TISEFI-535869 format. One record per residue: x, y, z of N, C-alpha, C in turn. Coordinates in steps of 0.001 Angstrom, whole numbers, padded with zeros to 6 digits, always signed. Atoms other than C-alpha are relative to their C-alpha. Layout:
! TISEFI-535869
XYZXYZXYZ
...
END
This chain:
! TISEFI-535869
-000990+001043+000299+094868+317984+148834-000497-000805-001197
+000428+000714+001184+094802+316296+145430-000016-001510+000266
+000198+001434-000171+093949+312608+144945+001325-000756+000045
-001296+000699+000039+097536+311568+144119+000702+000119+001350
-000635-000177-001302+098853+313045+147388-000713-000793+001068
+000770+000790-000973+096004+311473+149389+000328-001506-000110
-000309+001422+000229+096722+308083+147818+001388-000355+000520
-001350+000276-000477+100443+308333+148515+000069-000014+001500
-000060-000032-001470+099873+309306+152141-000700-001237+000594
+000702+001186-000485+097366+306461+152586+000901-001239-000126
-000930+001111+000195+099936+304014+151176+001116+000022+001057
-001053-000151-000993+102626+305399+153478-000483-000379+001390
+000561+000324-001308+100371+305035+156518-000144-001515+000127
+000148+001481-000030+099543+301406+155612+001355-000649+000115
-001362+000571-000046+103233+300734+155060+000541+000114+001429
-000526-000220-001329+104128+302195+158459-000724-000867+001038
+000762+000793-000966+101318+300423+160327+000358-001478-000046
-000215+001430+000147+102304+297037+158993+001152-000523+000867
-001168+000483-000713+105508+296909+160996-000264-000367+001450
+000333+000333-001366+103726+296523+164340-001187-000918+000012
+001105+000977+000090+101619+293323+164488-001089+000329+001031
+001125-000239-000910+098164+293780+165992-000451-001259+000693
+000453+001259-000577+097642+290084+166703+000711-000290+001301
-000598+000476-001251+098192+288733+170191-000157-001533-000007
+000228+001406+000198+098380+285155+168988+001102-000820+000638
-001023+000717-000717+100902+283979+171578-000533-001399+000374
+000370+001329-000488+100879+280264+172391+000029-000014+001531
+000035+000100-001449+100045+279304+175945+001196-000795+000523
-001110+000766-000599+102643+277891+178358-000233-001497-000198
+000332+001429+000135+100830+274544+178137+000293-000485-001456
-000237+000389+001432+100987+274513+174308+001483-000082-000262
-001451+000031+000231+104680+275344+174350+000649-001193+000697
-000590+001130-000742+105456+272701+176982-000185-001311-000737
+000288+001235+000759+103906+270069+174701+000649-000033-001389
-000547-000113+001335+105731+271227+171570+001389-000612-000062
-001289+000645+000206+108578+268945+170477+000624+000481-001311
-000641-000322+001272+111164+269522+167728-000713-000692-001177
+000638+000761+001065+109450+266820+165674-001331+000608-000414
+001287-000597+000269+106058+268450+166001+000170+001353-000708
-000266-001302+000638+107475+271856+165084+000339-000166-001476
-000367+000259+001404+109003+270451+161908-001199-000500-000782
+001229+000472+000674+105749+268662+161082-000895+001185-000369
+000848-001157+000260+103912+271993+161332+000541+000874-001128
-000542-000859+001064+106293+273973+159156-000007-000738-001340
+000062+000808+001235+106412+271110+156627-001415+000064-000601
+001401-000053+000473+102609+271182+156451-000356+001350-000594
+000249-001357+000553+102762+274912+155648+000639+000221-001378
-000713-000217+001252+104993+274464+152595-000940+000263-001179
+000870-000299+001136+102089+274276+150065-000612+001408+000076
+000546-001361-000182+100565+277489+151511+001065+001040-000331
-001099-000959+000251+103915+279283+151411+000279+000066-001501
-000290+000042+001432+104544+278143+147821-001095+000659-000809
+001124-000570+000751+101082+279153+146680-000024+001524+000038
-000043-001468-000135+101732+282731+147869+001368+000595-000387
-001353-000516+000295+105339+283021+146610-000025+001162-000989
+000058-001077+000996+104418+285123+143558-000629+001257+000621
+000616-001151-000678+102165+287339+145733+001022+000683+000934
-001023-000563-000882+105003+287773+148211+000942+000898-000779
-000859-000795+000828+107221+289025+145422-000685+001269-000504
+000739-001165+000490+104518+291329+144098-000192+001051+001093
+000204-000909-001145+103887+292819+147567+001297+000573+000517
-001325-000364-000502+107641+293076+148283+000086-000130+001521
-000037+000305-001415+107089+291631+151758-000719-001360+000207
+000725+001222-000247+105871+288353+153325-001508+000275+000067
+001459-000133+000026+102105+287821+152865-000531-000185+001404
+000493+000023-001374+100188+288522+156060-000593-001325+000399
+000669+001274-000350+098100+285341+155945+001034-001092+000209
-001069+000980-000159+101265+283256+155515+000773+000255+001260
-000787-000360-001176+103129+285118+158199-000763-000407+001268
+000813+000374-001155+100258+284599+160668-000012-001500+000201
-000001+001458-000092+100181+280879+159860+001358-000475+000565
-001340+000378-000519+103953+280680+160543+000069+000327+001496
+000023-000358-001413+103469+282500+163860-000685-001098+000848
+000793+000977-000766+100917+279902+164919+000686-001370+000157
-000725+001273-000177+103360+277032+164453+000775-000041+001301
-000828-000074-001184+105355+278250+167441+001491+000137-000301
-001408+000053+000418+108591+278489+165476+000813+001203+000565
-000740-001137-000480+109484+281959+166795+000403-000136+001462
-000434+000283-001376+109840+280501+170306+001249-000875+000008
-001041+001030+000108+112624+278209+169040+001242+000291+000865
-001192-000348-000765+115571+280087+170638-000315+000898+001205
+000343-000711-001233+113635+281836+173433+000390-000905+001179
-000428+000842-001112+115212+280575+176700-001182-000609+000758
+001050+000716-000738+113211+278049+178713-000441+000743+001260
+000344-000712-001211+113347+280262+181791-001122+001006-000249
+001083-000904+000359+110937+282548+179905-001131-000731-000702
+001061+000795+000641+108749+279695+178618+000241-000349-001432
-000314+000289+001375+110553+279313+175316+000366-001458-000227
-000272+001407+000342+111551+276112+173534+001460-000397+000194
-001411+000222-000167+115328+276385+173584+000434-001278-000756
-000355+001158+000797+115693+273812+170782+001389+000180-000611
-001376-000008+000518+118937+272946+168960+000087+000498-001433
-000256-000547+001346+120501+274022+165647-000592-000928-001077
+000514+000914+001040+119583+270890+163687-001530+000124-000145
+001455-000134+000092+115872+271243+164547-000387+001333-000591
+000230-001310+000663+116109+274907+163523+000082-000130-001520
-000174+000200+001451+117428+273904+160105-001195-000823-000542
+001110+000853+000458+114785+271167+159824-001328+000802-000106
+001240-000747+000020+111959+273603+160645-000015+001099-001054
-000078-001115+000908+113178+276380+158352-000004-000452-001484
-000172+000403+001394+113917+274351+155200-001336-000076-000781
+001208+000077+000768+110280+273623+154194-000555+001348-000383
+000509-001350+000295+109379+277302+154404+000846+000590-001134
-000882-000531+001047+112413+278262+152306-000217-000692-001334
+000291+000704+001235+111584+275565+149750-001269+000589-000629
+001238-000557+000541+108130+277103+149367+000182+001394-000552
-000219-001401+000408+109335+280732+149116+001307+000469+000614
-001293-000447-000521+112901+281972+149427-000106+001228+000882
+000151-001223-000771+111886+285412+150655-000608-000227+001360
+000695+000307-001267+109508+284113+153306+000916-000808+000905
-000905+000829-000773+112043+281486+154405+001148+000834+000593
-001083-000858-000453+114804+284097+154662-000421+000845+001197
+000471-000864-001082+112769+286489+156810-000327-000822+001239
+000375+000802-001130+111410+283713+159012+001236-000460+000774
-001209+000496-000672+114834+282230+159736+000725+001130+000753
-000625-001123-000705+116293+285644+160585-000755+000401+001261
+000792-000451-001146+113405+286543+162883+000037-001064+001131
-000211+001025-001040+113749+283196+164690+001369+000185+000673
-001350-000202-000534+117504+283722+165089+000159+001255+000799
-000115-001266-000702+117027+287276+166266-000512-000106+001444
+000369+000239-001379+115348+285939+169395+001178-000531+000785
-001267+000392-000618+118684+284262+170126+000830+001272+000295
-000723-001255-000226+120214+287721+169728-000553+000761+001203
+000589-000682-001157+117744+289217+172185+000428-000683+001288
-000416+000741-001188+118762+286477+174622+001428+000311+000397
-001381-000418-000299+122282+287997+174506+000024+001338+000773
+000073-001318-000632+121133+291366+175902-000015-000107+001538
+000118+000002-001458+121148+292383+179581-001348-000607+000499
+001144+000718-000546+118694+290464+181772-001239+000918+000128
+001126-000902-000178+116517+293545+182371-000840+000117-001287
+000767-000090+001272+115620+293772+178659-000697-001330-000235
+000663+001303+000179+114901+290029+178553-001220-000128+000877
+001173-000014-000899+112621+290436+181552-001120+000873-000594
+000952-000977+000575+110933+293375+179771-000733-000588-001199
+000588+000562+001223+110331+291401+176560-000487-001401+000228
+000378+001407-000209+110391+287634+177041-000852-000234+001234
+000743+000170-001250+109117+287985+180590-001160+000948+000158
+001058-000978-000077+106681+290758+179784-001047-000186-001079
+001062+000017+001020+104418+291591+176832+000418-000691-001300
-000485+000576+001266+106586+289912+174146+000702-001344+000273
-000642+001261-000277+107185+286189+174768+000982-000390-001090
-001051-000024+000972+109148+286439+171513-000156+001302-000762
+000093-001242+000772+109950+289378+169267+000149-000335-001499
-000257-000038+001449+109794+289974+165522+000820+001292-000216
-000845-001176+000085+112730+292260+164799+001095-000196-001043
-001185+000030+000829+115305+293110+162158+001245+000177+000846
-001244-000281-000644+118958+293172+163132+000877+000729-001004
-000665-000789+001020+120353+296024+161036+001278+000618+000539
-001317-000394-000529+124045+296785+161422+000742+001010-000870
-000802-000804+000934+125120+298879+158428-000850+001086-000642
-001159-000454-000757+125946+301688+158503-000404+000267+001466
+000372-000238-001398+126088+302150+162279-000432+001442+000203
+000462-001328-000346+124240+305117+163759+000922+000639+001028
-000752-000732-001032+125489+307637+166320-000722-000204+001304
+000562+000239-001343+124916+306633+169956+000673+000951+000990
-000547-001024-000886+125437+309721+172104-000302-000314+001433
+000280+000322-001404+125881+308875+175787-000705+001148+000720
+000737-000944-000854+123399+310627+178099-000284-000686+001309
+000335+000589-001283+122254+310053+181646-000973-001153-000171
+000890+001148+000021+120784+306541+181847-000018-000752-001308
+000044+000738+001267+121488+305502+178263+000658+000770-001120
-000548-000606+001221+122043+306891+174774-001099+000684-000775
+000869-000587+001000+120440+309214+172237+000489-000515-001364
-000372+000689+001225+120420+307309+168940-000569+000678-001243
+000400-000562+001278+120323+308774+165465+000713-000789-001133
-000638+000694+001096+120922+306995+162168-000985-000505-001031
+000777+000656+001049+119707+305260+159048+000694-001275-000360
-000595+001347+000201+120258+301540+158557-000611-000677-001203
+000461+000777+001171+120026+299355+155462-000278-001445+000407
+000191+001435-000124+118926+295731+155074-000849-000371+001253
+000855+000261-001175+116089+295750+157637-000897-001205-000159
+000785+001210+000177+114978+292144+157141-000860-000267+001242
+000955+000222-001083+111845+291560+159218-000765+001229+000396
+000593-001281-000472+110874+295224+159558-001485+000109-000352
+001415-000163+000428+107541+294759+157736-000985-000673+000930
+000898+000600-001005+106135+292683+160629+000580+000161+001399
-000791-000111-001242+108362+293936+163458-000763+000692+001116
+000479-000740-001194+107444+294923+166986+001195+000647+000720
-001239-000610-000466+111079+295692+167915+001005+000110-001163
-001117-000008+000939+114215+296621+165972+001297-000110+000844
-001329+000023-000621+117870+295873+166835+000943+000633-000993
-000792-000794+000928+120253+298385+165327+001313+000417+000667
-001320-000312-000543+123880+299440+165751+000235+001489+000115
-000426-001397-000167+125419+302661+166982+001415+000036+000533
-001361-000205-000490+128879+303994+167743+000078+001308+000778
-000154-001200-000833+129898+306509+170421+000985+000923-000671
-000917-000943+000702+131393+309623+168788+001312+000183+000744
-001310-000282-000564+135134+309937+169365+000550-001117+000875
-000520+001074-000853+135475+306678+171291+001154-000718-000698
-001169+000650+000599+138877+305086+170743+000585-001023+001029
+000386+000552+001291+139137+302229+170109-001530-000021-000139
+001476-000082+000195+135665+302362+168535-000648-001356+000318
+000812+001192-000243+133013+299870+169646-001311+000154-000744
+001326+000002+000631+129868+298874+167819-000992-000506+001042
+001041+000365-000961+126909+298882+170178-001189-000565-000766
+001249+000576+000562+123729+296888+169534-001124+000478+000915
+001057-000632-000797+120596+298700+170660-001362-000505-000423
+001358+000480+000230+117025+297384+170978-000965+001141+000193
+000924-001130-000008+114274+299852+170193-001398-000475-000414
+001337+000367+000469+110481+299424+170001-000242+000492-001418
+000189-000327+001421+109391+299462+166355-000758+001306-000188
+000763-001233+000135+107009+302372+166967+000863+001242+000093
-000871-001144-000172+110015+304624+167659+000913+000229-001197
-000834-000186+001175+111613+304197+164209-000910+000209-001203
+000713-000215+001266+110609+305118+160668+000518-001020-001020
-000339+000968+001036+110507+302600+157803+000001+000740-001353
-000113-000677+001301+111696+303898+154396-000175-001034-001086
+000357+000934+001081+110345+302256+151243+001130-000032-001033
-001168+000016+000833+113717+301423+149672+000281-001335-000646
-000317+001337+000438+113541+297714+148912-000523-000260-001409
+000323+000184+001426+113450+297763+145107+001194-000694-000637
-001154+000867+000365+115684+294873+144019-000423-001017-001062
+000333+000944+001062+115934+292136+141402-000091-001418+000498
+000145+001315-000583+115939+289159+143757-000312+000117+001478
+000435-000067-001399+114676+288270+147250-000942+001190+000221
+000853-001173-000001+112069+290880+146471-001012+000002+001143
+001064+000098-001022+109543+289596+148997+000448+000076+001410
-000443-000085-001379+111724+290060+152064-000386+001321+000677
+000350-001272-000593+110702+293699+152510+001109+000595+000849
-001128-000409-000823+114192+294474+153829+000295+001503-000154
-000081-001430+000215+113635+298226+153820+000924+000663+001004
-000835-000778-000899+115771+300935+155415-000805+000425+001229
+000581-000442-001273+115140+302041+159007+000699+001320+000407
-000615-001263-000408+115653+305554+160358-000592+000434+001342
+000503-000639-001225+115412+307269+163730+000842+001247+000290
-000639-001279-000285+116319+310695+165062-000085+000289+001483
-000095-000384-001425+117478+311362+168642-000949-000803+000873
+000863+000894-000796+115659+308366+170160+000768-000432+001246
-000629+000420-001243+116451+307663+173804-000052-001522+000133
-000080+001462-000224+117623+304083+174406+000626-000207+001375
-000574+000203-001344+118039+303132+178086+001113-001037+000005
-001193+000827-000067+121234+301398+179116-000284-001508-000049
+000268+001423-000048+119546+298027+179707-000430-000578-001345
+000293+000488+001347+118625+297814+176021+001198+000080-000959
-001245-000160+000787+122232+298086+174861+001007-001066+000393
-001124+000866-000274+125096+295635+174531+001108+000260-001012
-001136-000129+000879+128515+295458+172896-000110-001060-001087
+000129+000916+001147+128220+293900+169411+001187-000962-000080
-001177+000835+000061+131776+292620+169580-000064-001158+000978
+000131+001102-000998+130992+290584+172725-000927-001089-000542
+000879+000993+000571+128123+288886+170923+000703-000808-001077
-000764+000691+001049+130380+288075+167988+000908-001078+000608
-000952+000917-000606+132839+286378+170343-000655-001054+000873
+000673+000956-000870+130280+284646+172536+000090+000303+001493
-000139-000373-001383+130697+286610+175751-000905+001186+000367
+001021-001041-000318+127652+288967+175755-000672-000355+001321
+000667+000357-001264+125529+289158+178933-000779-001298+000014
+000777+001225+000083+123292+286301+177738+000841-001241+000176
-000879+001169-000144+126286+283947+177716+000115-000402+001452
-000061+000287-001441+126410+284239+181522-001412-000306+000544
+001349+000181-000479+122642+284491+182077-000489-001391-000328
+000461+001314+000459+122005+281289+180115+001162-000964-000169
-001243+000762+000107+125336+279603+180822-000230-001489-000042
+000264+001438-000041+123647+276208+181237-000041-000609-001407
+000158+000494+001351+123237+275944+177440+001061+000638-000912
-001060-000581+000834+126272+276364+175100-000524+000776-001223
+000548-000741+001141+123948+277630+172322+000077+001512+000276
+000005-001441-000311+123801+280992+174145+001421+000538+000242
-001410-000442-000179+127616+281095+174482+000776-000096-001296
-000759+000204+001234+128502+280304+170878+000194+001328-000759
-000239-001232+000799+129997+282952+168541-001143+000245-000986
+001167-000369+000768+127442+284855+166538+000154-000242-001502
-000085-000060+001475+128854+285011+162988-000222-001364-000685
+000340+001280+000618+128871+281273+162201-001475-000350+000033
+001444+000268-000127+125324+281018+163488-000804+000872-000947
+000648-000898+000951+124240+284073+161506+000157-000553-001427
-000245+000505+001324+125808+282536+158401-000879-001221-000312
+000888+001156+000161+123933+279253+158895-001446+000456-000220
+001378-000495+000077+120662+281140+159416-000373+000448-001397
+000308-000561+001339+120808+282973+156103+000158-001061-001083
-000283+001001+001048+122168+279963+154182-001102-001062-000088
+001093+000959+000067+119153+277804+155054-000891+000297-001190
+000852-000359+001150+117123+279718+152460+000659-000409-001296
-000697+000416+001198+119805+278987+149872-000179-001485-000274
+000192+001431+000158+119581+275244+150497-001438-000295-000397
+001401+000176+000358+115774+275495+150359-000274+000309-001451
+000159-000394+001405+115896+277317+147014+000621-001037-000928
-000646+000977+000838+118371+274833+145578-000774-001313-000040
+000833+001211-000043+116254+271915+146745-001216+000119-000895
+001209-000179+000815+113144+273343+145117+000345+000081-001494
-000445-000070+001380+115094+274060+141937+000293-001420-000576
-000274+001370+000408+116284+270429+141773-001300-000722-000284
+001290+000665+000180+112717+269200+142149-000722+000531-001239
+000655-000599+001151+111405+271653+139554+000643-000503-001294
-000696+000466+001185+114097+270630+137046-000318-001490-000269
+000320+001431+000128+113415+266928+137708-001369-000190-000669
+001346+000118+000598+109735+267422+136854+000014+000555-001428
+000010-000708+001274+110493+269770+133951+000551-000889-001155
-000611+000782+001047+112741+267380+132026-000889-001191-000410
+000900+001085+000331+110029+264727+132141-001068+000372-001024
+001026-000445+000927+107672+266826+130023+000565+000877-001158
-000569-000878+001017+110036+269005+127986+000519-000776-001194
-000466+000648+001262+110545+267936+124339+001084+000893-000593
-001105-000745+000579+113840+268980+122770-000415+000561-001382
+000381-000683+001193+113475+271425+119891+000343-000792-001237
-000221+000684+001290+113063+269779+116453+000024-001507+000109
-000006+001469-000166+112756+266252+117891-001260-000436+000759
+001065+000546-000847+110307+263986+119674+000608-000539+001284
-000736+000522-001153+112905+263266+122391-000297+000867+001219
+000170-000695-001284+112045+264174+125974+001356+000269+000628
-001294-000306-000583+114823+265916+127870+000429-001049+001034
-000349+001002-001007+114628+263203+130515+000799-001159-000578
-000786+001089+000645+116214+260833+127960+001455+000427-000253
-001337-000533+000346+119323+263024+127595+000963-000208+001179
-001005+000166-001060+122468+262120+129564+000432+001317+000615
-000435-001281-000518+123354+265778+129882-000965+000507+001095
+000987-000416-001038+120113+266383+131837+000235-000805+001274
-000278+000844-001185+120926+263454+134152+001203+000538+000750
-001235-000471-000633+124385+264883+134762-000256+001337+000737
+000313-001264-000672+123084+268366+135551-000825-000213+001269
+000871+000297-001152+120391+267003+137857+000823-000632+001142
-000819+000682-001034+122847+264725+139664+000983+000915+000656
-000986-000919-000552+125498+267394+140073-000670+001043+000904
+000714-000988-000816+122981+269958+141359-000489-000585+001291
+000481+000674-001209+121476+267474+143790+001149-000226+000971
-001150+000277-000888+124907+266490+145126+000522+001279+000667
-000464-001283-000600+125962+270132+145593-000957+000510+001064
+000980-000450-000988+122738+270939+147396+000077-000830+001251
-000126+000861-001176+123051+267954+149692+001277+000283+000777
-001267-000321-000675+126699+268810+150427-000119+001311+000759
+000203-001308-000679+125713+272400+151257-000778-000186+001309
+000766+000244-001228+123129+271142+153737+000881-000691+001055
-000896+000699-000931+125701+268795+155296+000948+000984+000644
-000938-000998-000566+128083+271745+155749-000718+000820+001057
+000735-000786-000960+125425+273823+157488-000179-000733+001315
+000242+000788-001226+124584+271041+159935+001322-000215+000729
-001303+000239-000655+128278+270295+160592+000517+001275+000673
-000441-001258-000617+129116+273969+161182-000809+000313+001270
+000849-000244-001175+126158+274291+163572+000456-000847+001146
-000432+000923-001082+127289+271264+165572+001390+000377+000513
-001375-000360-000422+130957+272333+165592+000035+001303+000766
+000078-001272-000732+130086+275844+166694-000367-000225+001474
+000418+000347-001372+128341+274373+169748+001070-000805+000683
-001015+000869-000596+131035+271721+170329+001242+000792+000413
-001169-000861-000300+133850+274298+170185-000302+000874+001232
+000408-000826-001148+131895+276465+172671+000057-000855+001263
-000063+000869-001188+131503+273516+175058+001464-000297+000385
-001402+000304-000262+135209+272666+174714+000726+001211+000621
-000654-001214-000504+136182+276269+175476-000373+000263+001483
+000416-000225-001385+134337+276109+178827-000347+001439+000267
+000240-001446-000288+134441+279573+180331+000794+000907-000911
-000774-000808+000941+136806+280713+177591-000754+000233-001294
+000629-000369+001273+136160+281758+174007+000494-000909-001114
-000393+000695+001243+136206+279948+170654+001072+000851-000675
-001107-000774+000576+139425+280962+168906-000395+000687-001300
+000209-000678+001283+139555+283413+166011+000156-000971-001152
-000285+000905+001080+141003+280667+163848-001202-000907-000301
+001165+000883+000165+138019+278368+164466-001198+000763-000554
+001104-000815+000483+135496+281158+163911+000158+000344-001481
-000276-000303+001404+137163+282132+160649-000280-001198-000892
+000166+001213+000805+137161+278529+159415-001505-000319-000170
+001457+000289+000088+133450+278103+160230-000675+000956-000987
+000602-000952+000930+132519+281277+158367+000325-000357-001440
-000375+000328+001362+134468+280148+155301-000758-001248-000479
+000734+001206+000388+132733+276748+155312-001405+000356-000445
+001382-000358+000397+129258+278350+155210+000004+000823-001287
-000115-000706+001260+130397+280707+152459+000117-000987-001157
-000090+001048+001024+131344+277576+150510-001350-000642-000248
+001317+000608+000152+127884+276106+151165-000887+000888-000874
+000770-000925+000814+126282+279228+149695+000444-000093-001454
-000541+000080+001371+128559+278991+146666-000475-001269-000671
+000473+001271+000535+127565+275349+146154-001503+000105-000427
+001387-000171+000329+123874+276275+146227-000198+000869-001271
+000097-000874+001177+124374+279062+143692+000400-000777-001246
-000437+000809+001155+126272+276692+141406-001085-000994-000410
+001060+000993+000299+123465+274094+141712-001135+000629-000797
+001103-000656+000679+120785+276571+140700+000400+000430-001411
-000493-000429+001291+122886+277968+137851+000024-001187-000991
-000033+001190+000829+123467+274450+136472-001371-000346-000563
+001359+000389+000395+119746+273761+136361-000637+001018-000926
+000609-001036+000849+118671+277091+134901+000637-000028-001378
-000665+000035+001280+121283+276849+132159-000455-001203-000864
+000436+001189+000733+119970+273397+131193-001496-000113-000196
+001466+000107+000011+116277+274209+131413-000667+000632-001196
+000570-000608+001210+115793+276117+128152-000498+001403+000250
+000375-001450-000095+114590+279639+127397-001242+000233+000818
+001240-000212-000750+111137+279162+128872+000171+000046+001484
-000259-000087-001421+112729+278825+132298+000144+001433+000444
-000131-001397-000359+113221+282597+132126-001289+000767-000101
+001300-000674-000065+109537+283364+131818-000284+000318+001468
+000247-000427-001378+108353+285243+134906-000868-000965+000769
+000814+001008-000648+105936+282422+135588+000799-001222+000502
-000841+001192-000354+108830+279942+136054+000669+000214+001347
-000679-000135-001268+110070+279346+139593+001531-000075-000151
-001447+000106+000169+113530+278599+138162+000668+001375-000171
-000606-001347+000154+114187+282191+137062-000027+000718+001328
+000046-000662-001312+113079+283400+140510+001062-000579+000900
-001041+000630-000795+115396+280862+142124+001373+000599-000335
-001269-000528+000414+118332+282218+140090+000176+001410+000528
-000086-001381-000497+117561+285829+140972+000194+000013+001514
-000014+000029-001452+117013+284968+144620+001375-000434+000531
-001261+000550-000497+120190+282924+145067+001162+000987-000256
-001037-001001+000258+122325+285654+143458+000000+001095+001036
+000099-001079-001035+121013+288274+145906+000413-000558+001359
-000429+000618-001275+121420+285899+148895+001507-000019+000118
-001435+000202-000027+125007+285247+147950+000772+001322+000143
-000653-001295-000101+125747+289000+147984+000090+000494+001439
-000129-000369-001421+125331+289124+151785+001450-000011+000381
-001407-000181-000301+128616+290242+153286+000622-001244+000603
-000596+001182-000655+129082+287036+155286+000334-001105-001008
-000288+001009+001056+129141+285023+151997+000936+000502-001053
-001004-000497+000938+131720+287164+150224+001127-001074-000019
-000875+001168+000031+133705+284099+149117+001466+000362-000074
-001401-000475+000053+136860+286010+148226+000459+000432+001361
-000368-000504-001328+136861+287751+151585+000138-001129+001018
+000010+001124-000973+136083+284548+153495+001225-000891-000190
-001159+000864+000243+138804+282515+151814+001315+000759+000241
-001178-000799-000326+141334+285354+152084+000242-000006+001523
-000102-000030-001454+140605+285553+155806+000510-001325+000503
-000426+001334-000399+141008+281787+156141+001479-000224-000348
-001405+000153+000390+144276+281831+154187+000937+000774+000909
-000795-000816-000928+145645+284631+156388+000161-000741+001327
-000027+000718-001289+144707+282642+159453+000949-001190-000039
-000830+001203+000120+146473+279521+158165+001483+000267-000041
-001453-000340-000028+149793+281355+157800+000335+000980+001134
-000329-000754-001206+149551+283249+161087-000190+001470-000095
+000225-001441+000108+148457+286667+159829-001269+000378+000752
+001191-000410-000753+145901+288697+161830-001182+000224-000936
+001202-000290+000840+142301+289131+160616+000027+001420-000534
+000055-001333+000589+141727+292070+158289-001445+000456-000193
+001432-000376-000010+137934+292235+158833-000594-000568+001254
+000635+000498-001213+135655+291865+161852-001098-001046-000293
+001104+000872+000346+133243+289591+159962+000431-001461+000114
-000265+001415-000245+133993+286198+161574-000407-000327+001428
END
């Protein structure tokens, strides 16, 4: 075997091994019982300098940096949406946003992956009780898992479960995963249903496909498996989770968080990183104009009214985007409470999704304003502003933030037309 082949195989083995954490750094029941939302936010805020210091390395590695990821694990943040019956924290949406923002301000990619992996424990809490007992109540008091839905695989019914085959894109979290959650459809089923299946990470293959121009450090590689058996208790109906009536809605009925519709919550989760990036861009621009001298003059940019206007507009848009996220989070829960044993209406779910799409659009506008006013040197690879622009553009391409689709859906709803997409 030649050296090139040996090197490639060694790299592939290291790549594959990385998806299953070796650390057993779970917090004790006593430590979790003493952890408050305020303390959790204090811990993630204290990590911001570490996260920021490794942001360039994260992008170079094309995945979150191990030392940073381990530090995040030790804060306890991944227990945030683990139900209390399993020793989790079961905190609210506002404290989730509070805890995630500092990480996203330090590094968009790390913040994006962290928020998704925290939220995916809420997804696991939607599965049948037997799987929750197996994970939360067994060897995994929380999981690190991607939730890859596109394109769906083939879930062939067999005795006791399904045989799953497929290849999924956008595997955010796969580089440190111990489980994966992926979709499958039963061949020939009419009407078709999208199933959500939980599979141990060791039973899937990770494909090195994440070569992108923004959000490079998320490591959101493709996932593949071939004829993997998935027992029935690790499967649920994806549509039920979207509506808020998956098994977990009954199991954890005491808390409306576990009965709320999925898509508005998913949209909030991913948009936190956008607010974090926009916040950091505002701060970077504020500092930059204080030292930047305008070409051919002795005038500092901080003396220019145009700089004040850009800074003010970007700050206002960023603050408004954050307000939207918090409001949508609270309304999603309030609508769930008001529905009682019923479901949040399609019209309300559609409106919430459109509001978060607007928040993402505001963040992208804020970053664009600042980059356009920062001069050519802002596009040097050493500048965090150029990375912010690349990152926010890729974030905004997520299907849930398709602004045209979100506003079309809302417009249809307002005149009584049926939805033309399941993304709400």
